[in-house]
C-alpha positions in Angstrom: -33.0 17.7 -26.7 -33.7 20.9 -24.9 -32.4 21.0 -21.3 -32.4 22.8 -18.0 -28.6 22.2 -17.7 -28.2 23.6 -14.2 -30.9 21.2 -12.9 -29.5 18.3 -14.9 -32.9 17.8 -16.5 -34.1 17.8 -20.1 -37.5 19.1 -21.1 -38.9 15.6 -21.4 -37.6 14.0 -18.1 -38.7 16.9 -15.9 -42.2 15.3 -16.1 -40.8 12.3 -14.2 -38.8 14.2 -11.7 -39.5 13.6 -8.0 -41.5 16.2 -6.1 -38.5 17.4 -4.1 -36.5 18.1 -7.3 -39.6 19.8 -8.9 -40.0 22.0 -5.8 -36.4 23.1 -5.9 -36.7 23.6 -9.7 -39.7 25.8 -9.2 -38.0 27.9 -6.5 -35.0 28.6 -8.8 -36.4 28.5 -12.4 -36.7 31.8 -14.2 -39.9 33.0 -15.9 -38.2 32.8 -19.2 -37.3 29.1 -18.6 -40.9 28.4 -17.7 -42.1 30.1 -20.9 -39.6 28.0 -22.9 -40.8 24.7 -21.4 -44.5 25.6 -21.7 -44.0 26.6 -25.4 -42.2 23.4 -26.0 -44.8 21.2 -24.2 -47.9 23.0 -25.6 -47.2 24.4 -29.0 -50.7 25.8 -29.3 -50.5 27.7 -26.0 -50.0 31.4 -25.6 -47.0 31.9 -23.3 -44.6 34.2 -25.0 -45.0 37.9 -24.0 -45.7 39.3 -27.4 -48.6 36.8 -28.1 -49.9 37.0 -24.5 -50.1 40.8 -24.8 -51.9 40.6 -28.1 -54.4 37.9 -26.9 -54.9 38.8 -23.2 -53.4 42.3 -22.8 -50.8 41.2 -20.2 -47.9 38.8 -19.7 -47.8 35.6 -17.8 -46.3 35.9 -14.3 -43.8 33.4 -13.0 -46.3 32.2 -10.5 -48.9 31.5 -13.2 -46.3 29.8 -15.3 -45.5 27.5 -12.4 -49.2 26.8 -11.9 -49.7 25.9 -15.5 -46.5 23.8 -15.7 -47.5 21.8 -12.6 -50.9 21.2 -14.1 -49.4 20.0 -17.4 -47.0 17.7 -15.6 -49.8 16.2 -13.4 -52.0 15.6 -16.5 -49.1 13.8 -18.3 -48.6 11.3 -15.5 
């Protein structure tokens, strides 16, 4: 199971994490960690830089990654 070890969360249980933990997570998570989770959660999404550049001409910002991840978590609840 893939994990965010420093947050004591795995990719699956982050969906059930309380808002306080999620807010701390989003303040500290790296853009690369966001991309890793988004790619795991939505295998058809375009998150990795090389594919994003080819498809959209730019890369996803950390802020956009947080926005997308929050939305995906909310939709899964």
